[in-house]
N, C-alpha and C positions, 0 to 999 in steps of 0.2 A: 506494498499502500504505498507505503515510504517514496518508492523507486518509480510508482508510475507521478506520485504529488512529485516529484522533485524535477522528473520527467517533462511534465506539461510545462512544468514557470520554469525554462530553461529554454522549452520551447517558445511558450509567452513572450521571455524575453527576448529574443535573435525575433518574434516574430514585428517584438517592437520595434528594434534597431532596422531593420530593415527598414519597414519602413518609414523609420526617424534620416533613412538618407534617400528614399526618394523624394521625398520631401521638401531636402535639402540643396537634393543632383535641380528637379524640374525647378524649381526656383531660378536656381545658380542658372541656369540652362536658356530665361528667355522664357520659359514661362507661361504664357501671361493674360488676362481678363478679354476677352472685348474690349474696347471703349475706350482701353486705358491705355493707347495709343495709337498714330494713326502711321502711316505708310509714307517712305519717297523712296525714289529711283532714283537710279546712276550707273552707265555703262562704262563698260571696265577691258583696260589691252585680253587682262591677266588678270584672272582673282584664283590664281593658286593657292593652293592651303584652305581656304575661304567656303566652308558646309553655309550652307542649311542649319542655322541655331549658335549661329559664331556673334560672339559679341560686335557689336557696333558702340564706338566709344570719343564722348569729347574729353579733352584735355585728363584721357586716365579712365575718368566715367564713366560708368556702362548706363543706354540712356538707350539702352532697344537691339534686336535682332536682326539679325535675317532671316525672312522668311522667305524668297525662292532666288533662282539660279537660275539659268534659258541665253543659249545662244543664241545672237540675236541676227538669224542667215541671212540677212541684208547688209550690213557692218560687217558680221566674221567681227565685233564686242559678246565678251557677253555681258547682259544687262544681270542686274545686281535687284531686288525688292528687297525694305525693312525696316523699320517702325522703329520710334523715336519716341518717348516718357510724352505718353503733354502734357504740360507746364515746358520744358528746354524748346527752346523757339529755335531758330537756325537760319539765316541770313542766308535772303539769295546769290550772294556770292562765293558762299563754304568752297571747300573742296573737299570731296570723300576722298581716300586715300588709306591704298590694301596694304597695313606695317604691320610689323611683329610683332612680340614678346623679346626678340633678345636673336644671337644664332640657331639656335636651337629649340626656340622659345615656338606657342603658335601661329597664326596669322590672326587678324581681326578687321575689321571693317573703322574708320577715322575721321570722323567728324573734325574739319581745322574752320572754328567759322571764319568768315571775312568780317566787313566792318560794313554791311549797308545796314541801312532803316531798315531795308524791309526784307521780310521774312518768305518763308518756304511754308507755303499752301497743303495740306495733307494735299497725298499725288502728282507730288512738282519731281520733278526730277533734274537731282544736282551735274552744272553742263560743267565744270572745272574736275576730271577724277585725277588718278595715275596709280595703274592698276603693280598689280606683284611686281618684284626684284625678284630675279631665280639669283638664287646665294651660287647651285652650281656655275653655272656663267659669272657667276660674281668671280668666283674664287679662280675660275678659265681666266679669267681677264689677266687674274690676278700673278699665276701659276707663270701664261705666259708670253707674264712681259706690260700686260694694260697693253698690246697695240693688237687690229688685226688685218694691222699690213702682212703680207707676204714680201721676205726681205731677198730680192734677187742675189743670184749667188756675184762674186767679186769677176769680174769677167782674167783674164793670168797676164 
């Protein structure tokens, strides 16, 4: 009898910890209730490292998350749709940048606010964007001396 009570209590403890973890993970992953945010979009040359659910940040603070990624067949750019928390205003001359947390860190979408007195309306597009920079390409440039030009052999 004592063993079964101990097993039930241990099982209940495991379920409580699992439930707590799910609530914590859902809160940090940008799972929001409808009506608490508005949509914006941007078009990037490359969204390498970005997936649905990736953080959208301003000044290092999470203000939303990426909700949709699609290839635009006309421009061959990646169109990203993302949310921004209500109460966070984004000037209409802001820049959207794919940034990383460091050399080995994950990527996120950063909004660099501009200085315009006009703000973006819900559903608007941020026109000024900067796509992801490939770390491998940067390392290859560094190893190769930083030049893309070929060197002609010297004449005898």
